[in-house]
N, C-alpha and C positions, 0 to 999 in steps of 0.2 A: 960361292955358297949363297949369298944374298940373291943373286940372279935366279938360282934354281928355286929358292923359296918363293920369290915373286911370281915366277911362272906357275908354280904349283897352286898358289892362291888364285891366280887368274883363271886357271883351268877348273878349279873347284867352284869358283864364284857363280857361274851360270847355273850349275845344278843346284846349288844352295838356294839361289833366288827362285828358281823354278819350283822347287819343292814347297815354297810358301805361297805360290800363286793360288788365287781363288777362282774357281770356275763359275760362270753364270749358269745356274741350274736350269734356267728357262730355255737355253740353247739345247739342252739335253733332251727335252721333250720331243716325242715323235718317233717315227719308225726308222730304223737303221739296219743296213745290210753290210756285211764285210765286203771290202773291195775285192778280195780274193776269196770266193766262196769255197768251202771244203768240197772235195770231189764227191764224197758219199751223199751229201745232202745240201739243201739250201736253207739258210738261216735268216730269220728276221727277228729283231728285238725292238719292242716298242716301250719307250719310257713314258709313263703316265704321271699325272699329278698325284699328290699324296704319297710319293715314293713307292709307287707300284709299277710293275712291269709285266709284260707278256712276252713269251718266246714262241715262235712258230718254226717248226722244222718240217721240211718237205723232202721226202725221199721215195723214189719210185712211185710217184703219184699219190702217196700216202702223206697226210698232214697230221702232225701231232702238235698240241699246244701245251704250254706250261705257264704257270703264273708265279710271281714272286715279288720281292721287294728290293729296293736299292737304297743306299745311303751315300750321299755326296758330302764329303768333308774336305773343304779346300779343293785340291785336285785329286783326292783319293776317292775312288768309287768302289764300294763293297756291294756285292750282289748276293742274294739268296733266292734261288729259284728251283722249283721242282719240275723236271721234264722226264717223261717216260718212267715215272715212279722213282726217280733218283734225285736226291737233293744235291745241288751244286752251289758252292760258295766262293766264286772267284773274286780276287781283289786286283784292282787295276789302278794305275796312275794315269790320269788324263794328261797327255802331253800337249794336245791341241784340240780346241773345240770351237768350230764356227757354225754358221747356220747350215752348212752343207757337208762338213767333214769333221770326223772325230778320230784322233790318233791316241791309242791307248797302249800301255805297257802292262803285260800280264806279269804280276809279281811272282807267281808260282812257276809258270812255264818259261819265264825270262825271255819273252818275245813281244815284239811290237805288232799291233794290228791297226789297220786303217778301215774306218767305216764311212759309208756314204749315206746321207739322209735320203729317204724315199719320199717323193712328193706326191 
């Protein structure tokens, strides 16, 4: 019984520690593209200073832009953006953020996505 309890605590410990990590917001600034682009369109997200962002969607030679805001609290990233007349408010957990790669977990869709920074 004690062994099972110890294993349970050890398995939960990394996720508890991770949830408390603080992300360096300066690394978020810049243009990011999904590692696996959706088939229907090409997406670029640019995080700007003052918690603003822009989104560019290119489909069939047509480009659409959207603007919005983001809030980074620890490793939680909340976005509010309007694209094509629709407001989107996704919530992510940043699992990894370096100068060239960002791994997020979409809280609503329950999926992980990897983004690469555009130079």
